[in-house]
ZAMAR-403280 format. One record per residue: residue number from 1; x, y, z of N, C-alpha, C, CB in turn; residue in one letter. Coordinates in pm, 1 decimal. Atoms other than C-alpha are relative to their C-alpha. Glycine has a CB too. Example, Ala and Ser with C-alpha at 12.3 -4.5 7.8 and 13.67 -1.06 7.14 Angstrom:
<i = 1 npx = 89.0 npy = -119.0 npz = 0.0 capx = 1230.0 capy = -450.0 capz = 780.0 cpx = 90.0 cpy = 120.0 cpz = 0.0 cbpx = -99.2 cbpy = 2.7 cbpz = 124.6 aa = a>
<i = 2 npx = -82.0 npy = -119.0 npz = -6.0 capx = 1367.0 capy = -106.0 capz = 714.0 cpx = -77.0 cpy = 109.0 cpz = 73.0 cbpx = 41.4 cbpy = 46.2 cbpz = -141.5 aa = s>
This chain:
<i = 1 npx = -92.8 npy = -63.6 npz = 91.5 capx = -2982.1 capy = 5310.9 capz = -1041.7 cpx = 114.3 cpy = -96.6 cpz = -28.2 cbpx = 52.8 cbpy = 134.2 cbpz = 58.0 aa = m>
<i = 2 npx = -102.6 npy = 92.6 npz = 46.6 capx = -2760.4 capy = 5065.2 capz = -1233.5 cpx = 24.5 cpy = -115.2 cpz = 96.2 cbpx = 128.2 cbpy = 74.0 cbpz = -22.9 aa = q>
<i = 3 npx = -15.2 npy = 113.2 npz = -89.6 capx = -2821.6 capy = 4793.2 capz = -976.9 cpx = 85.7 cpy = 25.9 cpz = 122.6 cbpx = 56.7 cbpy = -112.2 cbpz = -74.2 aa = g>
<i = 4 npx = -78.5 npy = -31.9 npz = -118.9 capx = -2644.5 capy = 4975.5 capz = -695.2 cpx = -77.7 cpy = -36.5 cpz = 125.6 cbpx = 38.0 cbpy = 149.3 cbpz = 1.9 aa = l>
<i = 5 npx = 68.6 npy = 25.3 npz = -126.8 capx = -2721.7 capy = 4863.3 capz = -342.1 cpx = -40.6 cpy = 132.1 cpz = 65.3 cbpx = 90.1 cbpy = -81.8 cbpz = 95.5 aa = p>
<i = 6 npx = 45.0 npy = -121.4 npz = -68.7 capx = -2898.6 capy = 5110.8 capz = -113.9 cpx = 112.1 cpy = 63.7 cpz = 81.5 cbpx = -118.6 cbpy = -31.7 cbpz = 91.0 aa = e>
<i = 7 npx = -110.6 npy = -49.2 npz = -81.1 capx = -2598.9 capy = 5141.9 capz = 117.3 cpx = 120.1 cpy = -90.6 cpz = -21.5 cbpx = -38.7 cbpy = 6.4 cbpz = 150.5 aa = t>
<i = 8 npx = -120.1 npy = 81.5 npz = 10.0 capx = -2245.1 capy = 5013.3 capz = 135.2 cpx = 113.6 cpy = 78.7 cpz = -62.6 cbpx = -27.6 cbpy = -126.2 cbpz = -80.9 aa = g>
<i = 9 npx = -120.3 npy = -61.5 npz = 55.4 capx = -1914.6 capy = 5080.0 capz = -33.7 cpx = 34.9 cpy = -63.0 cpz = -133.5 cbpx = 117.6 cbpy = -13.4 cbpz = 97.5 aa = y>
<i = 10 npx = -47.3 npy = 46.9 npz = 129.6 capx = -1767.4 capy = 5048.7 capz = -381.3 cpx = 149.9 cpy = 21.5 cpz = -9.1 cbpx = -72.8 cbpy = 72.3 cbpz = -115.7 aa = l>
<i = 11 npx = -142.8 npy = -14.9 npz = 25.7 capx = -1404.7 capy = 4988.0 capz = -471.2 cpx = 16.9 cpy = 74.2 cpz = -132.3 cbpx = 72.2 cbpy = -139.2 cbpz = -3.4 aa = r>
<i = 12 npx = -25.3 npy = -81.9 npz = 118.6 capx = -1240.9 capy = 5192.1 capz = -749.2 cpx = -39.5 cpy = -72.2 cpz = -128.4 cbpx = 147.0 cbpy = 39.3 cbpz = -6.3 aa = l>
<i = 13 npx = 34.8 npy = 75.4 npz = 120.7 capx = -1284.3 capy = 4917.0 capz = -1009.4 cpx = -150.5 cpy = 4.4 cpz = -26.0 cbpx = 47.0 cbpy = -145.7 cbpz = 12.5 aa = k>
<i = 14 npx = 145.4 npy = -5.8 npz = 13.6 capx = -1659.3 capy = 4916.4 capz = -944.0 cpx = -46.4 cpy = 140.5 cpz = -38.0 cbpx = -67.4 cbpy = -44.2 cbpz = 130.5 aa = q>
<i = 15 npx = 36.3 npy = -138.7 npz = 30.4 capx = -1679.9 capy = 5296.8 capz = -952.8 cpx = 27.0 cpy = 29.9 cpz = -147.0 cbpx = 78.3 cbpy = 98.5 cbpz = 90.3 aa = v>
<i = 16 npx = -38.0 npy = -30.9 npz = 137.9 capx = -1500.6 capy = 5311.0 capz = -1288.1 cpx = -87.0 cpy = -71.3 cpz = -102.7 cbpx = 144.3 cbpy = -36.5 cbpz = -22.6 aa = l>
<i = 17 npx = 96.7 npy = 59.5 npz = 92.5 capx = -1758.6 capy = 5077.2 capz = -1443.7 cpx = -122.6 cpy = 90.0 cpz = -14.8 cbpx = -42.3 cbpy = -140.2 cbpz = 48.8 aa = t>
<i = 18 npx = 114.3 npy = -91.9 npz = 2.6 capx = -2021.0 capy = 5342.3 capz = -1360.1 cpx = 36.1 cpy = 136.0 cpz = -58.0 cbpx = -55.3 cbpy = 17.8 cbpz = 139.7 aa = l>
<i = 19 npx = -50.2 npy = -128.7 npz = 49.0 capx = -1813.3 capy = 5652.5 capz = -1438.4 cpx = 115.4 cpy = -33.0 cpz = -94.5 cbpx = 46.5 cbpy = 96.3 cbpz = 119.5 aa = i>
<i = 20 npx = -101.7 npy = 48.7 npz = 94.8 capx = -1619.6 capy = 5570.3 capz = -1757.8 cpx = 115.5 cpy = 98.4 cpz = -23.4 cbpx = -65.7 cbpy = -30.8 cbpz = -132.3 aa = p>
<i = 21 npx = -122.2 npy = -79.8 npz = 12.6 capx = -1292.2 capy = 5754.9 capz = -1697.0 cpx = 116.9 cpy = -88.4 cpz = 42.6 cbpx = -7.2 cbpy = 132.0 cbpz = 87.2 aa = v>
<i = 22 npx = -117.9 npy = 76.1 npz = -40.7 capx = -936.5 capy = 5632.7 capz = -1646.3 cpx = 26.4 cpy = 19.7 cpz = 148.8 cbpx = 123.3 cbpy = 42.1 cbpz = -82.5 aa = s>
<i = 23 npx = -36.3 npy = -10.7 npz = -142.0 capx = -790.1 capy = 5575.9 capz = -1300.5 cpx = 65.6 cpy = 134.9 cpz = 28.1 cbpx = 95.0 cbpy = -115.2 cbpz = 41.0 aa = r>
<i = 24 npx = -70.4 npy = -126.5 npz = -23.9 capx = -562.9 capy = 5879.4 capz = -1337.0 cpx = -95.5 cpy = 118.8 cpz = -9.1 cbpx = 114.9 cbpy = 17.1 cbpz = -100.7 aa = s>
<i = 25 npx = 99.6 npy = -106.9 npz = 10.3 capx = -853.6 capy = 6100.0 capz = -1448.7 cpx = -87.8 cpy = 2.1 cpz = 124.6 cbpx = -86.9 cbpy = -18.1 cbpz = -126.6 aa = t>
<i = 26 npx = 80.9 npy = 7.2 npz = -121.7 capx = -1059.5 capy = 5976.6 capz = -1153.2 cpx = 73.4 cpy = 65.0 cpz = 116.7 cbpx = -34.7 cbpy = -146.2 cbpz = 33.6 aa = w>
<i = 27 npx = -74.9 npy = -53.5 npz = -113.5 capx = -784.1 capy = 6056.6 capz = -901.7 cpx = 24.9 cpy = 149.6 cpz = -14.6 cbpx = 132.5 cbpy = -73.2 cbpz = 14.8 aa = w>
<i = 28 npx = -14.1 npy = -144.8 npz = 21.2 capx = -724.6 capy = 6399.2 capz = -1059.8 cpx = -130.6 cpy = 70.3 cpz = 36.2 cbpx = 39.2 cbpy = 31.0 cbpz = -147.7 aa = a>
<i = 29 npx = 130.6 npy = -55.4 npz = -34.9 capx = -1098.9 capy = 6463.8 capz = -1024.3 cpx = -25.3 cpy = 0.5 cpz = 149.8 cbpx = -108.9 cbpy = -77.6 cbpz = -68.9 aa = g>
<i = 30 npx = 12.9 npy = 4.3 npz = -146.3 capx = -1089.1 capy = 6358.1 capz = -658.6 cpx = 81.3 cpy = 113.8 cpz = 61.0 cbpx = 47.2 cbpy = -137.7 cbpz = 56.6 aa = v>
<i = 31 npx = -86.3 npy = -105.9 npz = -54.7 capx = -798.3 capy = 6596.2 capz = -592.3 cpx = -58.5 cpy = 139.3 cpz = -21.5 cbpx = 138.4 cbpy = -7.2 cbpz = -63.4 aa = r>
<i = 32 npx = 52.4 npy = -134.9 npz = 26.9 capx = -972.6 capy = 6893.8 capz = -756.2 cpx = -144.0 cpy = 18.0 cpz = 48.8 cbpx = 7.0 cbpy = 29.3 cbpz = -149.4 aa = c>
<i = 33 npx = 134.8 npy = -12.5 npz = -54.6 capx = -1314.4 capy = 6818.9 capz = -600.4 cpx = -111.8 cpy = -34.2 cpz = -96.3 cbpx = -19.9 cbpy = 136.9 cbpz = 48.1 aa = g>
<i = 34 npx = 102.4 npy = 37.5 npz = 97.1 capx = -1496.3 capy = 6705.1 capz = -914.3 cpx = -69.0 cpy = -130.8 cpz = 40.9 cbpx = 62.0 cbpy = -14.1 cbpz = -140.2 aa = r>
<i = 35 npx = 51.6 npy = 128.8 npz = -43.9 capx = -1539.9 capy = 6353.3 capz = -771.6 cpx = 13.1 cpy = -10.4 cpz = 151.3 cbpx = 74.6 cbpy = -116.4 cbpz = -70.0 aa = y>
<i = 36 npx = -5.5 npy = 9.8 npz = -146.8 capx = -1605.1 capy = 6251.1 capz = -409.6 cpx = 129.0 cpy = -64.9 cpz = 49.2 cbpx = -119.4 cbpy = -79.3 cbpz = 51.5 aa = p>
<i = 37 npx = -116.9 npy = 61.0 npz = -63.3 capx = -1319.4 capy = 6164.5 capz = -177.7 cpx = -38.3 cpy = -138.2 cpz = 51.1 cbpx = 54.1 cbpy = 88.9 cbpz = 116.0 aa = k>
<i = 38 npx = 31.4 npy = 134.2 npz = -49.1 capx = -1293.1 capy = 5801.6 capz = -73.0 cpx = -27.6 cpy = -1.1 cpz = 149.4 cbpx = 113.7 cbpy = -94.9 cbpz = -31.5 aa = p>
<i = 39 npx = 26.6 npy = 25.3 npz = -140.5 capx = -1419.7 capy = 5673.8 capz = 258.4 cpx = 89.0 cpy = -116.1 cpz = 40.9 cbpx = -152.3 cbpy = -31.0 cbpz = 26.4 aa = t>
<i = 40 npx = -91.9 npy = 104.9 npz = -42.0 capx = -1161.6 capy = 5470.6 capz = 444.9 cpx = -58.8 cpy = -84.9 cpz = 112.1 cbpx = 131.8 cbpy = 60.8 cbpz = 44.6 aa = y>
<i = 41 npx = 67.8 npy = 73.7 npz = -106.1 capx = -1415.8 capy = 5285.5 capz = 657.9 cpx = 39.0 cpy = -147.8 cpz = 3.8 cbpx = -149.3 cbpy = 12.5 cbpz = -17.0 aa = a>
<i = 42 npx = -32.6 npy = 141.8 npz = 7.1 capx = -1285.6 capy = 4945.8 capz = 548.0 cpx = 141.8 cpy = -30.0 cpz = 47.3 cbpx = -17.8 cbpy = -49.5 cbpz = -141.1 aa = l>
<i = 43 npx = -138.8 npy = 16.3 npz = -43.3 capx = -931.1 capy = 5000.5 capz = 674.3 cpx = 83.0 cpy = 112.2 cpz = -58.4 cbpx = 56.7 cbpy = -138.1 cbpz = -42.5 aa = g>
<i = 44 npx = -76.9 npy = -115.1 npz = 46.7 capx = -656.5 capy = 5254.3 capz = 628.0 cpx = 64.0 cpy = -22.0 cpz = -136.6 cbpx = 106.6 cbpy = 33.5 cbpz = 100.1 aa = e>
<i = 45 npx = -61.2 npy = 26.7 npz = 129.4 capx = -514.5 capy = 5079.9 capz = 318.2 cpx = -100.4 cpy = -44.4 cpz = -105.0 cbpx = 106.2 cbpy = -104.5 cbpz = 14.6 aa = r>
<i = 46 npx = 103.8 npy = 41.5 npz = 94.1 capx = -846.4 capy = 4992.8 capz = 153.3 cpx = -81.1 cpy = 122.5 cpz = -38.9 cbpx = -91.6 cbpy = -110.7 cbpz = 61.2 aa = i>
<i = 47 npx = 69.2 npy = -118.0 npz = 50.3 capx = -987.7 capy = 5269.4 capz = -62.7 cpx = -137.7 cpy = -40.2 cpz = -52.5 cbpx = 82.9 cbpy = 69.4 cbpz = -111.1 aa = t>
<i = 48 npx = 136.3 npy = 27.9 npz = 43.8 capx = -1364.1 capy = 5267.8 capz = -109.3 cpx = -82.3 cpy = 127.9 cpz = 9.2 cbpx = -63.9 cbpy = -113.4 cbpz = 85.1 aa = a>
<i = 49 npx = 90.8 npy = -114.8 npz = 0.8 capx = -1643.0 capy = 5514.6 capz = -180.6 cpx = -136.7 cpy = -46.8 cpz = 44.5 cbpx = -7.1 cbpy = 66.5 cbpz = -140.7 aa = w>
<i = 50 npx = 135.1 npy = 37.3 npz = -42.8 capx = -1985.3 capy = 5515.5 capz = -21.2 cpx = -92.6 cpy = -0.3 cpz = -121.4 cbpx = -53.1 cbpy = 97.8 cbpz = 109.9 aa = s>
<i = 51 npx = 97.1 npy = 9.8 npz = 108.6 capx = -2266.4 capy = 5411.4 capz = -251.1 cpx = -79.5 cpy = 129.2 cpz = -10.1 cbpx = -94.6 cbpy = -120.1 cbpz = 21.4 aa = v>
<i = 52 npx = 77.1 npy = -124.0 npz = -0.1 capx = -2454.6 capy = 5724.8 capz = -147.4 cpx = 74.5 cpy = 111.5 cpz = -74.1 cbpx = -30.3 cbpy = 43.3 cbpz = 144.1 aa = e>
<i = 53 npx = -78.7 npy = -102.8 npz = 69.2 capx = -2169.3 capy = 5949.9 capz = -270.5 cpx = 2.3 cpy = -24.5 cpz = -150.7 cbpx = 143.5 cbpy = 3.4 cbpz = 54.7 aa = d>
<i = 54 npx = -3.8 npy = 32.7 npz = 142.8 capx = -2147.3 capy = 5768.3 capz = -604.6 cpx = -137.1 cpy = 19.9 cpz = -62.5 cbpx = 47.8 cbpy = -144.8 cbpz = -21.7 aa = i>
<i = 55 npx = 136.9 npy = -22.3 npz = 49.5 capx = -2525.4 capy = 5774.3 capz = -644.2 cpx = -25.6 cpy = 150.1 cpz = -21.2 cbpx = -104.4 cbpy = -59.0 cbpz = 99.8 aa = r>
<i = 56 npx = 15.9 npy = -145.6 npz = 13.3 capx = -2522.4 capy = 6153.2 capz = -585.0 cpx = 78.6 cpy = 51.9 cpz = -119.9 cbpx = 46.3 cbpy = 71.8 cbpz = 128.8 aa = a>
<i = 57 npx = -80.3 npy = -40.7 npz = 115.5 capx = -2243.7 capy = 6193.9 capz = -841.4 cpx = -69.4 cpy = -37.7 cpz = -130.0 cbpx = 139.5 cbpy = -64.0 cbpz = 5.9 aa = l>
<i = 58 npx = 71.0 npy = 42.8 npz = 120.6 capx = -2437.6 capy = 5992.7 capz = -1099.9 cpx = -122.5 cpy = 87.1 cpz = -26.0 cbpx = -41.7 cbpy = -146.8 cbpz = 12.1 aa = l>
<i = 59 npx = 116.1 npy = -88.9 npz = 16.1 capx = -2747.7 capy = 6206.7 capz = -1037.6 cpx = 43.2 cpy = 136.4 cpz = -51.0 cbpx = -75.7 cbpy = 15.3 cbpz = 133.2 aa = s>
<i = 60 npx = -52.7 npy = -130.2 npz = 42.0 capx = -2543.3 capy = 6524.8 capz = -1075.6 cpx = 41.7 cpy = -3.8 cpz = -146.6 cbpx = 119.5 cbpy = 41.3 cbpz = 88.2 aa = k>
<i = 61 npx = -43.2 npy = 14.4 npz = 139.2 capx = -2392.0 capy = 6399.3 capz = -1403.1 cpx = -121.3 cpy = -7.5 cpz = -91.8 cbpx = 88.5 cbpy = -125.6 cbpz = -17.4 aa = v>
<i = 62 npx = 120.8 npy = 13.0 npz = 81.4 capx = -2738.8 capy = 6306.5 capz = -1534.9 cpx = -68.9 cpy = 134.7 cpz = -16.9 cbpx = -96.4 cbpy = -101.0 cbpz = 63.0 aa = a>
<i = 63 npx = 63.0 npy = -132.3 npz = 7.1 capx = -2879.0 capy = 6652.5 capz = -1452.9 cpx = 81.0 cpy = 91.7 cpz = -90.6 cbpx = -13.5 cbpy = 62.2 cbpz = 141.2 aa = v>
<i = 64 npx = -86.3 npy = -83.5 npz = 83.6 capx = -2580.3 capy = 6824.8 capz = -1615.3 cpx = -15.8 cpy = -37.2 cpz = -146.7 cbpx = 147.1 cbpy = -13.9 cbpz = 42.8 aa = t>
<i = 65 npx = 15.7 npy = 46.0 npz = 137.6 capx = -2621.4 capy = 6610.8 capz = -1928.2 cpx = -132.4 cpy = 48.2 cpz = -57.8 cbpx = 8.4 cbpy = -153.1 cbpz = -7.0 aa = k>
<i = 66 npx = 131.4 npy = -45.0 npz = 46.3 capx = -2993.3 capy = 6693.9 capz = -1955.6 cpx = 1.8 cpy = 150.3 cpz = -24.7 cbpx = -109.6 cbpy = -36.2 cbpz = 102.7 aa = v>
<i = 67 npx = -6.7 npy = -145.2 npz = 16.5 capx = -2924.6 capy = 7065.7 capz = -1905.6 cpx = 79.0 cpy = 38.3 cpz = -124.2 cbpx = 62.5 cbpy = 64.5 cbpz = 123.3 aa = d>
<i = 68 npx = -80.8 npy = -33.8 npz = 117.2 capx = -2654.7 capy = 7069.1 capz = -2174.5 cpx = -71.8 cpy = -38.5 cpz = -128.7 cbpx = 136.3 cbpy = -69.6 cbpz = 7.1 aa = s>
<i = 69 npx = 77.0 npy = 38.5 npz = 118.2 capx = -2883.2 capy = 6884.2 capz = -2418.1 cpx = -110.9 cpy = 100.7 cpz = -27.5 cbpx = -59.4 cbpy = -140.4 cbpz = 17.9 aa = e>
<i = 70 npx = 104.9 npy = -100.8 npz = 18.1 capx = -3158.3 capy = 7140.7 capz = -2360.3 cpx = 56.8 cpy = 129.0 cpz = -57.5 cbpx = -70.0 cbpy = 28.6 cbpz = 133.0 aa = r>
<i = 71 npx = -62.9 npy = -123.3 npz = 46.8 capx = -2916.5 capy = 7426.3 capz = -2426.5 cpx = 42.3 cpy = -9.4 cpz = -146.2 cbpx = 120.6 cbpy = 33.1 cbpz = 86.4 aa = a>
<i = 72 npx = -48.0 npy = 18.4 npz = 138.4 capx = -2809.7 capy = 7276.6 capz = -2760.6 cpx = -108.0 cpy = 24.2 cpz = -101.2 cbpx = 55.3 cbpy = -139.0 cbpz = -19.0 aa = a>
């Protein structure tokens, strides 16, 4: 899926290339639960998301898009 590694972590800049929203929209989505919370496995000041969480989000977005196209 878009050349993502099987495991690992992505920084916000990398995530936003996959999910085309602004930084502020992304963080608002994290706060309300629309997007996954970051994993702080790389240090307390380094924000990163697990590839597995981003892959699941991309799958969810793809399913929602297909469902909305079928309803139209």
